[in-house]
C-alpha positions, 0 to 999 in steps of 0.5 A: 500500500502506498505511503499516506504523508501529512506535513504539517507544523505542530502549532497550526491550526490547519493542521490541527484539523487534518491530524484531528480528521485522520484520526477520526477516520482511524487512517493511519499516517506518517507526519513530516514537519515543516517548520514555519518559523524556520520559513521551511514552507518556501523551501524549493523542496517543500514549494516542489510538494505544495507550491502553495507554500501552506501546511497542511498537505496530505499525499496520499499515495501520490493524491497531492491535496492543500487546504484542510477542508479539503484534505477533510472532505476528500477523506470522507470521499475516498473512505466512505466506510470509516465514520463520517465527518460531514452528515448524511442529510444536506441540511446537516452537511450544509451546517458542518460546512457553515461553522467550519467556514465560520471557522477557516475563513473567517476567523483563522485567516485573520491570525496567520503568522503571515498577516501578523508579518504585514501588519508589523511590516508595514503599519508598525504594528507592534507585539500587543498591537497584533495580539490584540487584533488576534483577541479581536477577530476571535473573539467576533468570530465567537461572539456567533457560533456561541449561540449557535451551538448553544441552541444544539443540545447535543454533546459536540458542536451540532450533534452526538457525533463529532463532524467538520464542525467539531474538526474546526473548533477544536484548534480554533479554541487551542489558539483563543488559549494560546492567545489568551483569549478570556473564554469565559464568555462562550461556555458552549464553545469551550464544553463541545471543545473539553468533550472532544478532547476526552476523545482518545483520537483527538487527544492524540492529535494535540500539538503538544503531543507531535513530533515537532513540538518545542 
């Protein structure tokens, strides 16, 4: 069987999503670290694998997929016999995608390191200002997600089984904690995150447990 390889960085939210998805699907993989702080994502060797110069990238026996949400959907479609990340019902599937996109498209890009570097280089924003920027946009996103999760009387974000919504939510909570966001106003988000962290497959994907964690 051809090797399955995930290129990632331990602290990347997007790579964290991919690890959770692979683990929930029960799919074994080899992990190859790409150190974003050292600029390895811009090296000729990595650009030859992923011209976008971002993580994660999944190489599934020669099938290369960039972008974490595309990876998750590919895994669901390529391995339908393992636990599904997207519900079968169209409305439920759309809701899972909507929550995932609210995080992956609306919150996460604004905390991306390259955005922070641009703020610093072009506008003279210091570390405190950059952190305030990140906290603001996480709170804006969580302010919208909290009532949505509160309306669902279930164990996880949208039901009693983890979905793509949960795959994205937990890494964003990790980032919120990392940047010092006060989560007291988001009890339902925290409740779902804690329920996910109790799953062995999800716990194994935690950044601190990755080979490149420093």
